[in-house]
Backbone as CSV, one residue per row, in Angstrom:
resi,resn,N_x,N_y,N_z,CA_x,CA_y,CA_z,C_x,C_y,C_z
1,MET,-63.890,-5.246,153.719,-62.688,-4.659,153.158,-61.495,-5.586,153.296
2,SER,-61.394,-6.285,154.475,-60.272,-7.200,154.688,-60.321,-8.345,153.699
3,ARG,-61.600,-8.795,153.352,-61.718,-9.876,152.381,-61.251,-9.423,150.985
4,CYS,-61.581,-8.227,150.619,-61.154,-7.707,149.294,-59.641,-7.607,149.219
5,ARG,-59.010,-7.162,150.276,-57.546,-7.062,150.262,-56.909,-8.427,150.123
6,ILE,-57.496,-9.441,150.816,-56.928,-10.793,150.741,-57.048,-11.333,149.330
7,VAL,-58.223,-11.109,148.674,-58.408,-11.589,147.285,-57.432,-10.911,146.345
8,LEU,-57.227,-9.609,146.538,-56.301,-8.854,145.680,-54.872,-9.332,145.837
9,LEU,-54.439,-9.619,147.065,-53.086,-10.114,147.297,-52.890,-11.482,146.686
10,VAL,-53.937,-12.334,146.786,-53.840,-13.665,146.197,-53.705,-13.569,144.677
11,GLY,-54.474,-12.665,144.021,-54.385,-12.497,142.558,-53.013,-12.008,142.124
12,MET,-52.441,-11.073,142.874,-51.116,-10.569,142.531,-50.071,-11.654,142.681
13,ALA,-50.184,-12.488,143.712,-49.222,-13.574,143.906,-49.326,-14.589,142.778
14,ALA,-50.565,-14.865,142.329,-50.735,-15.819,141.220,-50.116,-15.266,139.933
15,ALA,-50.286,-13.974,139.700,-49.707,-13.372,138.495,-48.194,-13.411,138.515
16,VAL,-47.611,-13.167,139.683,-46.154,-13.190,139.799,-45.631,-14.587,139.554
17,PHE,-46.255,-15.596,140.188,-45.798,-16.972,139.988,-46.003,-17.443,138.562
18,GLY,-47.064,-16.999,137.909,-47.281,-17.360,136.483,-46.220,-16.777,135.579
19,GLY,-45.815,-15.545,135.827,-44.751,-14.921,135.020,-43.424,-15.619,135.207
20,LEU,-43.152,-16.045,136.438,-41.901,-16.766,136.676,-41.892,-18.100,135.955
21,ALA,-43.030,-18.768,135.887,-43.101,-20.054,135.186,-42.864,-19.896,133.691
22,VAL,-43.474,-18.861,133.100,-43.272,-18.617,131.662,-41.836,-18.282,131.366
23,SER,-41.183,-17.479,132.236,-39.779,-17.113,132.025,-38.878,-18.339,132.096
24,ALA,-39.170,-19.257,133.034,-38.354,-20.467,133.128,-38.513,-21.344,131.902
25,GLN,-39.726,-21.430,131.342,-39.938,-22.247,130.126,-39.213,-21.654,128.928
26,ALA,-39.197,-20.315,128.813,-38.489,-19.666,127.705,-37.000,-19.890,127.770
27,GLN,-36.451,-19.915,129.012,-35.016,-20.155,129.147,-34.654,-21.589,128.801
28,SER,-35.530,-22.534,129.075,-35.247,-23.925,128.757,-35.406,-24.222,127.276
29,ASN,-36.193,-23.446,126.495,-36.404,-23.648,125.040,-36.258,-22.299,124.344
30,PRO,-35.006,-21.844,124.136,-34.826,-20.480,123.600,-35.291,-20.344,122.171
31,THR,-35.365,-21.445,121.395,-35.771,-21.317,119.994,-37.244,-21.068,119.827
32,GLY,-38.031,-21.383,120.797,-39.467,-21.155,120.717,-40.183,-22.193,119.916
33,ILE,-39.529,-23.316,119.525,-40.141,-24.366,118.722,-40.520,-25.509,119.655
34,VAL,-41.746,-25.874,119.606,-42.247,-26.933,120.485,-42.135,-28.242,119.757
35,THR,-41.411,-29.214,120.313,-41.244,-30.539,119.721,-42.247,-31.489,120.333
36,PRO,-43.125,-32.052,119.515,-44.130,-32.937,120.107,-43.485,-34.220,120.597
37,SER,-44.064,-34.786,121.620,-43.561,-36.029,122.179,-43.919,-37.190,121.287
38,THR,-43.354,-38.349,121.631,-43.587,-39.523,120.805,-45.045,-39.928,120.811
39,SER,-45.646,-39.818,121.959,-47.049,-40.200,122.053,-47.933,-39.251,121.293
40,ALA,-47.581,-37.960,121.349,-48.388,-36.969,120.634,-48.218,-37.094,119.151
41,ALA,-46.992,-37.483,118.675,-46.739,-37.585,117.246,-47.191,-38.902,116.676
42,ALA,-47.641,-39.790,117.497,-48.075,-41.091,117.013,-49.308,-40.958,116.161
43,ALA,-49.527,-41.999,115.311,-50.679,-41.968,114.431,-51.950,-42.052,115.243
44,PRO,-53.002,-41.468,114.781,-54.265,-41.526,115.523,-54.756,-42.958,115.648
45,ALA,-55.429,-43.200,116.750,-55.910,-44.558,117.033,-56.983,-44.961,116.056
46,THR,-56.953,-46.223,115.639,-57.936,-46.742,114.705,-59.133,-47.259,115.483
47,PRO,-60.290,-46.816,115.128,-61.469,-47.284,115.855,-61.592,-48.796,115.754
48,ALA,-62.323,-49.356,116.722,-62.499,-50.811,116.745,-63.329,-51.262,115.572
49,GLY,-62.883,-52.295,114.900,-63.613,-52.852,113.769,-63.334,-52.170,112.463
50,ALA,-62.551,-51.135,112.463,-62.240,-50.403,111.201,-60.906,-50.875,110.667
51,ALA,-60.745,-50.772,109.343,-59.499,-51.189,108.694,-58.396,-50.228,109.049
52,PRO,-57.185,-50.757,109.238,-56.067,-49.847,109.581,-55.731,-48.921,108.410
53,VAL,-55.411,-47.721,108.764,-55.070,-46.706,107.753,-53.560,-46.640,107.620
54,SER,-53.062,-46.846,106.367,-51.617,-46.802,106.133,-51.160,-45.372,106.028
55,THR,-50.074,-45.093,106.614,-49.500,-43.742,106.582,-48.316,-43.736,105.652
56,THR,-48.228,-42.725,104.795,-47.141,-42.584,103.829,-46.330,-41.350,104.174
57,THR,-45.059,-41.541,104.245,-44.188,-40.416,104.565,-43.919,-39.606,103.307
58,ILE,-44.198,-38.333,103.303,-44.001,-37.431,102.161,-42.593,-36.864,102.247
59,PRO,-41.763,-37.110,101.236,-40.384,-36.584,101.315,-40.385,-35.079,101.234
60,ALA,-39.386,-34.483,101.841,-39.256,-33.021,101.818,-38.879,-32.565,100.424
61,ALA,-39.385,-31.405,100.032,-39.095,-30.852,98.703,-37.621,-30.511,98.587
62,ALA,-37.070,-30.798,97.389,-35.649,-30.502,97.158,-35.416,-29.005,97.160
63,ASN,-34.263,-28.628,97.653,-33.920,-27.206,97.675,-33.663,-26.707,96.256
64,VAL,-34.426,-25.736,95.813,-34.309,-25.153,94.473,-33.636,-23.804,94.602
65,SER,-32.567,-23.626,93.834,-31.833,-22.357,93.886,-32.662,-21.245,93.248
66,THR,-32.909,-20.217,93.998,-33.679,-19.065,93.509,-32.807,-17.831,93.360
67,GLY,-31.505,-18.035,93.157,-30.603,-16.902,93.019,-30.794,-16.176,91.688
68,PRO,-30.244,-14.973,91.527,-30.393,-14.205,90.282,-29.646,-14.866,89.126
69,LEU,-30.192,-14.699,87.912,-29.547,-15.226,86.719,-28.295,-14.431,86.404
70,ARG,-27.264,-15.098,85.953,-25.993,-14.452,85.650,-25.593,-14.762,84.221
71,LEU,-24.999,-13.765,83.538,-24.505,-13.914,82.171,-22.998,-13.733,82.188
72,ASN,-22.291,-14.768,81.814,-20.832,-14.742,81.793,-20.354,-14.569,80.366
73,ILE,-19.550,-13.555,80.130,-18.969,-13.287,78.811,-17.472,-13.508,78.912
74,GLY,-16.982,-14.463,78.155,-15.566,-14.777,78.201,-14.818,-14.132,77.055
75,LEU,-13.575,-13.813,77.277,-12.709,-13.226,76.264,-11.581,-14.181,75.910
76,GLU,-11.822,-15.455,76.056,-10.782,-16.415,75.735,-10.635,-16.525,74.230
77,GLY,-9.453,-16.749,73.780,-9.192,-16.884,72.358,-9.673,-18.214,71.821
78,SER,-9.835,-18.256,70.519,-10.264,-19.489,69.868,-9.097,-20.458,69.780
79,SER,-9.458,-21.738,69.764,-8.426,-22.762,69.669,-7.968,-22.992,68.240
80,GLN,-8.628,-22.337,67.253,-8.243,-22.521,65.866,-6.931,-21.803,65.582
81,THR,-6.169,-22.388,64.695,-4.888,-21.793,64.332,-5.119,-20.545,63.479
82,GLY,-4.434,-19.469,63.813,-4.565,-18.235,63.048,-5.740,-17.377,63.453
83,GLU,-6.488,-17.775,64.483,-7.650,-17.015,64.936,-7.237,-16.167,66.136
84,VAL,-7.487,-14.866,66.054,-7.138,-13.980,67.154,-8.220,-14.070,68.224
85,SER,-7.892,-13.611,69.415,-8.829,-13.683,70.524,-9.974,-12.709,70.321
86,VAL,-11.026,-12.917,71.109,-12.202,-12.056,70.997,-11.864,-10.622,71.400
87,ALA,-11.005,-10.466,72.393,-10.624,-9.121,72.816,-9.924,-8.366,71.695
88,VAL,-9.030,-9.045,70.989,-8.337,-8.403,69.869,-9.317,-8.085,68.744
89,GLN,-10.281,-8.967,68.500,-11.281,-8.696,67.478,-12.108,-7.468,67.820
90,ILE,-12.471,-7.311,69.095,-13.228,-6.129,69.515,-12.406,-4.862,69.309
91,VAL,-11.124,-4.916,69.640,-10.254,-3.749,69.442,-10.150,-3.403,67.955
92,ILE,-10.036,-4.422,67.102,-9.939,-4.176,65.663,-11.219,-3.544,65.136
93,ILE,-12.372,-4.052,65.580,-13.646,-3.506,65.121,-13.817,-2.058,65.564
94,MET,-13.481,-1.753,66.815,-13.591,-0.376,67.303,-12.640,0.549,66.558
95,THR,-11.444,0.044,66.230,-10.498,0.854,65.468,-11.020,1.145,64.068
96,LEU,-11.599,0.127,63.414,-12.152,0.334,62.077,-13.309,1.326,62.099
97,LEU,-14.138,1.266,63.139,-15.245,2.214,63.227,-14.744,3.641,63.433
98,SER,-13.665,3.795,64.195,-13.145,5.136,64.444,-12.454,5.742,63.226
99,VAL,-11.850,4.891,62.387,-11.146,5.395,61.204,-11.968,5.210,59.940
100,ALA,-13.249,4.832,60.081,-14.101,4.634,58.897,-14.217,5.904,58.049
101,PRO,-14.399,7.108,58.634,-14.423,8.304,57.776,-13.135,8.505,56.988
102,SER,-11.992,8.221,57.599,-10.732,8.367,56.875,-10.619,7.350,55.744
103,ILE,-11.145,6.142,55.962,-11.117,5.139,54.902,-11.950,5.592,53.720
104,VAL,-13.142,6.145,53.996,-14.018,6.605,52.913,-13.404,7.793,52.195
105,LEU,-12.766,8.684,52.933,-12.219,9.898,52.323,-10.969,9.623,51.502
106,LEU,-10.082,8.771,52.001,-8.747,8.664,51.423,-8.467,7.347,50.717
107,MET,-9.343,6.372,50.811,-9.080,5.087,50.174,-10.130,4.728,49.125
108,THR,-10.957,5.699,48.763,-11.965,5.499,47.723,-11.861,6.646,46.728
109,CYS,-12.829,6.698,45.820,-12.840,7.747,44.801,-13.483,9.035,45.302
110,PHE,-13.771,9.120,46.582,-14.425,10.312,47.137,-13.557,11.554,46.985
111,THR,-12.256,11.409,47.156,-11.356,12.573,47.116,-11.443,13.302,45.792
112,ARG,-11.311,12.574,44.703,-11.339,13.204,43.387,-12.696,13.842,43.110
113,ILE,-13.760,13.161,43.458,-15.098,13.654,43.128,-15.405,14.945,43.866
114,VAL,-15.140,14.987,45.169,-15.500,16.173,45.937,-14.653,17.379,45.536
115,ILE,-13.390,17.164,45.161,-12.539,18.286,44.736,-13.007,18.833,43.393
116,VAL,-13.332,17.954,42.450,-13.776,18.412,41.130,-15.097,19.162,41.234
117,LEU,-16.033,18.660,42.033,-17.314,19.365,42.192,-17.116,20.716,42.874
118,GLY,-16.161,20.794,43.785,-15.854,22.089,44.387,-15.278,23.068,43.377
119,PHE,-14.436,22.569,42.454,-13.898,23.430,41.399,-15.000,23.913,40.457
120,VAL,-15.980,23.065,40.181,-17.095,23.482,39.318,-17.849,24.642,39.947
121,ARG,-18.109,24.541,41.232,-18.820,25.629,41.914,-17.998,26.915,41.916
122,THR,-16.708,26.794,42.131,-15.859,27.995,42.129,-15.756,28.603,40.741
123,ALA,-15.646,27.774,39.703,-15.541,28.285,38.343,-16.812,28.998,37.919
124,LEU,-17.961,28.538,38.386,-19.217,29.214,38.061,-19.339,30.552,38.774
125,GLY,-18.606,30.737,39.845,-18.696,31.994,40.583,-19.847,32.021,41.566
126,THR,-20.321,30.848,41.980,-21.408,30.756,42.957,-20.882,30.026,44.183
127,PRO,-20.320,30.747,45.155,-19.686,30.068,46.294,-20.651,29.351,47.228
128,SER,-21.938,29.628,47.131,-22.894,28.996,48.043,-23.941,28.143,47.335
129,ALA,-23.814,27.982,46.031,-24.788,27.171,45.292,-24.038,26.310,44.279
130,PRO,-24.110,25.008,44.390,-24.770,24.239,45.464,-24.004,24.292,46.783
131,SER,-24.706,24.029,47.865,-24.097,24.132,49.194,-23.118,22.978,49.435
132,ASN,-22.372,23.127,50.507,-21.395,22.077,50.851,-22.069,20.737,51.137
133,GLN,-23.240,20.778,51.771,-23.928,19.519,52.079,-24.320,18.782,50.808
134,ILE,-24.759,19.525,49.780,-25.158,18.880,48.531,-23.941,18.297,47.825
135,ILE,-22.850,19.026,47.807,-21.645,18.533,47.135,-21.107,17.286,47.831
136,VAL,-21.042,17.319,49.160,-20.543,16.154,49.896,-21.492,14.970,49.745
137,GLY,-22.808,15.232,49.802,-23.761,14.137,49.636,-23.693,13.514,48.250
138,LEU,-23.615,14.351,47.204,-23.496,13.819,45.848,-22.193,13.040,45.678
139,SER,-21.112,13.557,46.245,-19.831,12.846,46.162,-19.897,11.503,46.881
140,LEU,-20.593,11.470,48.010,-20.688,10.226,48.771,-21.473,9.165,48.010
141,PHE,-22.582,9.551,47.398,-23.389,8.563,46.671,-22.711,8.140,45.367
142,LEU,-22.002,9.048,44.732,-21.215,8.638,43.565,-20.101,7.678,43.978
143,THR,-19.549,7.880,45.155,-18.527,6.964,45.659,-19.113,5.572,45.890
144,PHE,-20.303,5.525,46.507,-20.955,4.229,46.701,-21.243,3.546,45.364
145,PHE,-21.623,4.339,44.365,-21.919,3.773,43.050,-20.660,3.193,42.409
146,LEU,-19.558,3.937,42.470,-18.331,3.489,41.823,-17.638,2.376,42.595
147,MET,-17.765,2.382,43.916,-17.106,1.365,44.734,-17.963,0.118,44.915
148,GLY,-19.111,0.055,44.273,-19.978,-1.114,44.402,-19.308,-2.423,44.029
149,PRO,-18.650,-2.528,42.864,-17.977,-3.795,42.534,-16.901,-4.195,43.533
150,VAL,-16.167,-3.227,44.066,-15.126,-3.541,45.055,-15.760,-4.069,46.341
151,VAL,-16.832,-3.429,46.776,-17.516,-3.893,47.995,-18.104,-5.281,47.794
152,ASP,-18.640,-5.540,46.611,-19.183,-6.873,46.330,-18.088,-7.937,46.374
153,ARG,-16.917,-7.629,45.850,-15.817,-8.587,45.911,-15.380,-8.841,47.344
154,ILE,-15.313,-7.795,48.150,-14.928,-7.969,49.552,-15.956,-8.829,50.281
155,ASN,-17.230,-8.597,49.992,-18.281,-9.391,50.630,-18.219,-10.857,50.198
156,THR,-17.954,-11.082,48.906,-17.949,-12.452,48.385,-16.700,-13.219,48.801
157,GLU,-15.546,-12.561,48.755,-14.287,-13.268,48.976,-13.828,-13.281,50.428
158,ALA,-14.288,-12.334,51.235,-13.774,-12.242,52.602,-14.869,-12.305,53.664
159,LEU,-15.852,-11.428,53.575,-16.825,-11.319,54.666,-17.727,-12.540,54.759
160,ARG,-18.302,-12.959,53.628,-19.214,-14.098,53.677,-18.528,-15.401,54.089
161,PRO,-17.353,-15.734,53.531,-16.673,-16.949,54.032,-16.297,-16.866,55.506
162,TYR,-15.959,-15.673,55.990,-15.625,-15.542,57.411,-16.848,-15.789,58.293
163,LEU,-18.005,-15.248,57.896,-19.216,-15.479,58.670,-19.654,-16.936,58.622
164,ASP,-19.356,-17.620,57.528,-19.695,-19.044,57.408,-18.688,-19.948,58.102
165,GLY,-17.621,-19.380,58.648,-16.623,-20.176,59.345,-15.594,-20.832,58.447
166,LYS,-15.527,-20.422,57.172,-14.566,-21.021,56.257,-13.205,-20.342,56.309
167,LEU,-13.150,-19.136,56.838,-11.892,-18.392,56.941,-11.712,-17.914,58.371
168,THR,-10.464,-17.817,58.785,-10.169,-17.192,60.067,-10.181,-15.679,59.903
169,SER,-10.125,-14.978,61.015,-10.174,-13.519,60.955,-8.956,-12.946,60.245
170,VAL,-7.796,-13.522,60.472,-6.582,-13.028,59.818,-6.659,-13.239,58.309
171,GLU,-7.116,-14.408,57.888,-7.257,-14.676,56.457,-8.313,-13.771,55.822
172,ALA,-9.389,-13.488,56.554,-10.439,-12.616,56.022,-9.919,-11.196,55.812
173,ILE,-9.113,-10.703,56.746,-8.549,-9.355,56.597,-7.602,-9.302,55.398
174,ASP,-6.785,-10.325,55.227,-5.864,-10.355,54.086,-6.614,-10.382,52.758
175,LYS,-7.684,-11.158,52.695,-8.449,-11.230,51.449,-9.262,-9.962,51.202
176,ALA,-9.685,-9.289,52.261,-10.473,-8.064,52.093,-9.629,-6.914,51.560
177,THR,-8.342,-6.893,51.877,-7.493,-5.803,51.410,-7.081,-5.944,49.944
178,VAL,-7.219,-7.134,49.385,-6.773,-7.346,48.000,-7.600,-6.542,46.998
179,PRO,-8.957,-6.617,47.001,-9.714,-5.809,46.032,-9.509,-4.305,46.196
180,LEU,-9.418,-3.853,47.453,-9.211,-2.427,47.691,-7.837,-1.978,47.209
181,LYS,-6.833,-2.796,47.435,-5.492,-2.447,46.964,-5.434,-2.425,45.439
182,GLN,-6.083,-3.375,44.787,-6.094,-3.393,43.323,-6.790,-2.154,42.761
183,PHE,-7.875,-1.736,43.386,-8.557,-0.519,42.925,-7.657,0.700,43.057
184,MET,-6.991,0.840,44.192,-6.144,2.013,44.404,-4.946,2.014,43.460
185,LEU,-4.370,0.850,43.218,-3.205,0.799,42.343,-3.564,1.139,40.899
186,LYS,-4.810,0.842,40.476,-5.223,1.210,39.115,-5.324,2.718,38.934
187,GLN,-5.565,3.451,40.001,-5.681,4.907,39.910,-4.379,5.626,40.279
188,THR,-3.369,4.890,40.698,-2.136,5.493,41.202,-1.066,5.507,40.123
189,ARG,-0.355,6.608,40.046,0.759,6.712,39.098,1.954,5.916,39.614
190,THR,2.694,5.393,38.678,3.849,4.563,39.052,4.907,5.376,39.777
191,ARG,5.105,6.600,39.345,6.151,7.410,39.975,5.804,7.747,41.424
192,ASP,4.508,7.840,41.751,4.128,8.097,43.140,4.411,6.878,44.015
193,VAL,4.143,5.686,43.483,4.448,4.468,44.241,5.949,4.339,44.449
194,GLU,6.725,4.583,43.390,8.173,4.491,43.515,8.713,5.530,44.491
195,TYR,8.107,6.701,44.525,8.565,7.750,45.434,8.401,7.326,46.899
196,PHE,7.256,6.755,47.232,7.027,6.339,48.621,7.792,5.066,48.963
197,LEU,8.057,4.234,47.969,8.928,3.093,48.234,10.337,3.565,48.577
198,GLU,10.778,4.586,47.868,12.103,5.135,48.154,12.137,5.803,49.518
199,LEU,11.075,6.536,49.861,11.038,7.178,51.176,11.020,6.148,52.311
200,GLY,10.327,5.037,52.081,10.249,4.013,53.118,11.447,3.102,53.180
201,GLY,12.385,3.240,52.256,13.562,2.401,52.267,13.306,0.989,51.782
202,PHE,12.282,0.796,50.961,11.995,-0.528,50.426,12.834,-0.756,49.164
203,GLY,13.195,-1.983,48.965,13.875,-2.350,47.733,12.878,-2.619,46.621
204,PRO,13.320,-3.239,45.553,12.395,-3.625,44.486,11.312,-4.553,45.040
205,THR,10.062,-4.141,44.867,8.923,-4.858,45.444,7.913,-5.170,44.360
206,ALA,7.414,-6.392,44.369,6.363,-6.766,43.427,5.071,-6.029,43.764
207,VAL,4.216,-5.879,42.760,2.975,-5.129,42.959,2.098,-5.797,44.007
208,LYS,2.020,-7.106,43.986,1.158,-7.811,44.934,1.699,-7.766,46.356
209,ASP,2.988,-7.452,46.514,3.601,-7.405,47.837,3.716,-5.988,48.383
210,LEU,3.140,-5.007,47.690,3.232,-3.629,48.170,2.443,-3.472,49.461
211,PRO,3.042,-2.893,50.493,2.293,-2.694,51.752,1.294,-1.552,51.620
212,MET,0.250,-1.606,52.433,-0.792,-0.579,52.391,-0.257,0.784,52.821
213,ARG,0.751,0.825,53.662,1.294,2.117,54.088,2.068,2.809,52.975
214,VAL,2.320,2.116,51.882,2.900,2.739,50.688,1.809,3.040,49.666
215,VAL,0.841,2.144,49.546,-0.205,2.305,48.532,-1.125,3.474,48.870
216,ILE,-1.500,3.621,50.129,-2.486,4.646,50.494,-1.973,6.063,50.235
217,PRO,-0.791,6.474,50.743,-0.344,7.847,50.438,-0.083,8.070,48.957
218,ALA,0.421,7.057,48.251,0.622,7.222,46.805,-0.714,7.419,46.089
219,PHE,-1.722,6.703,46.512,-3.050,6.857,45.916,-3.619,8.250,46.179
220,VAL,-3.461,8.755,47.394,-4.003,10.076,47.731,-3.313,11.166,46.907
221,ILE,-1.997,11.090,46.770,-1.268,12.092,45.983,-1.703,12.040,44.514
222,SER,-1.872,10.852,43.981,-2.314,10.723,42.591,-3.719,11.273,42.402
223,GLU,-4.601,11.037,43.372,-5.964,11.558,43.271,-5.984,13.081,43.309
224,LEU,-5.166,13.668,44.157,-5.098,15.129,44.207,-4.580,15.692,42.880
225,GLN,-3.574,15.059,42.319,-3.027,15.515,41.049,-4.080,15.438,39.939
226,THR,-4.784,14.331,39.858,-5.802,14.164,38.825,-6.948,15.147,39.018
227,ALA,-7.378,15.360,40.257,-8.480,16.284,40.524,-8.123,17.709,40.137
228,PHE,-6.892,18.144,40.402,-6.497,19.504,40.037,-6.362,19.652,38.526
229,GLN,-5.933,18.624,37.845,-5.894,18.686,36.380,-7.291,18.832,35.793
230,MET,-8.248,18.085,36.308,-9.625,18.207,35.839,-10.198,19.576,36.192
231,GLY,-9.839,20.099,37.359,-10.312,21.428,37.729,-9.778,22.514,36.810
232,PHE,-8.526,22.384,36.388,-7.961,23.363,35.449,-8.721,23.363,34.122
233,LEU,-9.039,22.168,33.624,-9.790,22.082,32.374,-11.199,22.642,32.527
234,LEU,-11.788,22.520,33.708,-13.116,23.078,33.931,-13.089,24.602,33.988
235,PHE,-11.991,25.168,34.454,-11.908,26.616,34.574,-11.759,27.314,33.224
236,LEU,-11.200,26.644,32.221,-10.874,27.301,30.959,-12.076,27.954,30.275
237,PRO,-13.215,27.262,30.028,-14.319,27.928,29.343,-14.894,29.105,30.131
238,PHE,-14.941,28.984,31.430,-15.471,30.091,32.235,-14.487,31.257,32.282
239,LEU,-13.205,30.965,32.192,-12.207,32.037,32.138,-12.322,32.820,30.825
240,VAL,-12.616,32.126,29.749,-12.826,32.798,28.458,-14.018,33.741,28.550
241,ILE,-15.091,33.320,29.196,-16.265,34.188,29.349,-15.910,35.423,30.160
242,ASP,-15.109,35.275,31.209,-14.699,36.438,32.009,-13.882,37.415,31.168
243,PHE,-12.956,36.892,30.329,-12.166,37.776,29.479,-13.059,38.522,28.484
244,LEU,-13.982,37.835,27.865,-14.854,38.477,26.870,-15.726,39.552,27.517
245,VAL,-16.281,39.257,28.662,-17.138,40.235,29.341,-16.330,41.456,29.756
246,SER,-15.136,41.233,30.290,-14.303,42.379,30.695,-13.921,43.234,29.497
247,SER,-13.568,42.607,28.367,-13.183,43.355,27.167,-14.347,44.176,26.621
248,VAL,-15.527,43.567,26.606,-16.705,44.285,26.083,-17.049,45.465,26.972
249,LEU,-16.987,45.278,28.280,-17.303,46.376,29.190,-16.280,47.497,29.070
250,MET,-15.010,47.149,28.899,-13.997,48.179,28.711,-14.203,48.918,27.397
251,ALA,-14.576,48.202,26.338,-14.804,48.844,25.042,-16.005,49.772,25.091
252,LEU,-17.009,49.436,25.873,-18.196,50.286,25.992,-18.010,51.402,26.999
253,GLY,-16.875,51.444,27.667,-16.629,52.500,28.644,-17.351,52.285,29.962
254,MET,-17.821,51.094,30.172,-18.551,50.800,31.411,-17.577,50.214,32.435
255,MET,-16.608,51.028,32.810,-15.582,50.552,33.727,-16.095,50.417,35.156
256,MET,-17.173,51.112,35.482,-17.716,51.011,36.824,-18.614,49.789,37.002
257,MET,-18.946,49.135,35.916,-19.786,47.935,35.990,-18.924,46.733,36.364
258,PRO,-19.241,46.030,37.458,-18.453,44.835,37.826,-18.626,43.750,36.770
259,PRO,-17.537,43.204,36.243,-17.668,42.144,35.224,-18.395,40.901,35.739
260,VAL,-18.305,40.653,37.049,-18.956,39.461,37.601,-20.472,39.544,37.438
261,THR,-21.018,40.751,37.498,-22.462,40.904,37.391,-22.971,40.448,36.034
262,VAL,-22.185,40.681,34.984,-22.591,40.273,33.643,-22.119,38.855,33.342
263,ALA,-20.954,38.468,33.839,-20.389,37.164,33.500,-21.138,36.017,34.168
264,LEU,-21.663,36.237,35.370,-22.326,35.142,36.088,-23.549,34.604,35.342
265,PRO,-24.462,35.442,34.877,-25.585,34.869,34.106,-25.136,34.155,32.834
266,LEU,-24.093,34.689,32.173,-23.610,34.024,30.963,-22.999,32.659,31.285
267,LYS,-22.294,32.564,32.389,-21.730,31.273,32.793,-22.829,30.257,33.085
268,LEU,-23.823,30.684,33.846,-24.927,29.777,34.162,-25.668,29.336,32.904
269,LEU,-25.856,30.294,31.960,-26.545,29.959,30.714,-25.743,28.938,29.914
270,LEU,-24.428,29.156,29.816,-23.586,28.204,29.091,-23.590,26.838,29.770
271,PHE,-23.504,26.825,31.082,-23.463,25.558,31.816,-24.757,24.767,31.646
272,VAL,-25.889,25.477,31.625,-27.170,24.795,31.462,-27.344,24.302,30.030
273,LEU,-26.932,25.112,29.042,-27.124,24.736,27.637,-26.322,23.487,27.261
274,VAL,-25.140,23.344,27.804,-24.308,22.182,27.464,-24.563,20.999,28.400
275,ASP,-25.560,21.132,29.296,-25.857,20.076,30.274,-24.606,19.762,31.096
276,GLY,-24.144,20.796,31.796,-22.858,20.730,32.482,-22.766,19.648,33.550
277,TRP,-23.795,19.494,34.365,-23.708,18.504,35.432,-23.594,17.094,34.886
278,HIS,-24.312,16.837,33.807,-24.200,15.516,33.189,-22.790,15.276,32.657
279,LEU,-22.218,16.292,32.022,-20.872,16.143,31.483,-19.839,15.947,32.597
280,VAL,-19.995,16.710,33.669,-19.031,16.605,34.772,-19.107,15.229,35.424
281,VAL,-20.319,14.759,35.731,-20.470,13.465,36.389,-20.000,12.334,35.473
282,ARG,-20.328,12.425,34.187,-19.892,11.376,33.274,-18.376,11.350,33.153
283,SER,-17.751,12.518,33.124,-16.289,12.572,33.052,-15.666,11.991,34.317
284,LEU,-16.271,12.263,35.470,-15.740,11.724,36.719,-15.853,10.201,36.751
285,VAL,-16.994,9.679,36.343,-17.189,8.224,36.379,-16.237,7.541,35.412
286,GLN,-16.080,8.119,34.204,-15.212,7.503,33.208,-13.732,7.684,33.507
287,SER,-13.408,8.609,34.401,-11.986,8.832,34.707,-11.396,7.744,35.585
288,PHE,-12.238,6.930,36.219,-11.736,5.869,37.080,-11.552,4.605,36.253
289,ALA,-10.333,4.093,36.277,-10.027,2.875,35.531,-10.696,1.694,36.203
290,THR,-11.319,0.842,35.419,-12.011,-0.316,35.951,-11.151,-1.561,35.774
């Protein structure tokens, strides 16, 4: 038993001294990296009678940046004269997109067409046929048809040269407004233009120098006037049918019979026999001065 105790004490003492040695080595080399000595790092010995082996030092690989890719978008203006900055161009584009419905409604032939088609539906006495979606859709496509030459001129004279870099943005906008202004002035009455010139305090102004803030309201007023005149002419034949039906019903003593019940089929029959939609659309297309 005494021998076993002595062996056990010796083992514990060896373990304690071994732990102290490891702790001292860790304190002397805190990084944990072992640097080989010169003798250890030396080239291996060449056996006797063998040719010496040349050692080549391999250079360390260059540091390659592995950072994330970045996309820089600048808003600096162009150095060209008369060219607005990119930020201003973005604002102009967003503004045009927001007012695009107003441009289509008030600066094209859409106003006259949609009002006249609405009068046709009212004169027939059918408030829901054709529906509003059909009338607006037909007016929109007729507008595209009639405004085709104007759009082609804008594309040829302003948009295409601007995309090709032949015009600055300011010059492109000035050239794009010319065909549209000429179209509106052909449909506008002179007295309406003079009225808004007087309201704006402008003096005698040449036609080519008229500002858009005078041309646009004058054009809208003229379109409303023309559309109501066409609507009045459309109401006349249907009004005659209403008078005749009412007179006949009164003469027959059928005062309890609503005249609309008899007049509506007669109106539809007359409209179909004379090919009314063709006449209305042709009159609308021909009413715009080219």
